[in-house]
C-alpha positions, 0 to 999 in steps of 0.5 A: 436471489444472488445479486450480480456484481457490478463494476463499481462494486468490484472496483470498490473491493479491489481498492479496499483490498489494496488499501488494507495491504497498504495500511498494514505496511504503514502501521508496521513501518510506524512501529519500526525504528527505521520506517523509511527503510521498512517502506522501501523494502516493502515497495521492492517486495510489492514490485516483485510480487505484483510483477504481472499486475502493474496496475495493482502495484502502481496503485499500492505503491502510490497509496503507501508513499502518499500516506507515508509522506502525510504521516512523516514516515519518509523523512529523517524525523526519527533521526 
């Protein structure tokens, strides 16, 4: 018997998929010699790739920026 997807289940998968993308950007940025530049270039790519999906682009960019700030990837700490 197949279960009918619920709105909550779809929303959870949607968030999970976007968060996985965001975590990949963050891990690559952490390995980069210039993480803030790497992140800014990826945010521009996200803006272009999700041009017709502003909700997803906003969620993903906010996720990346929040966690990058928490991890110290946006400042000049690697200077």
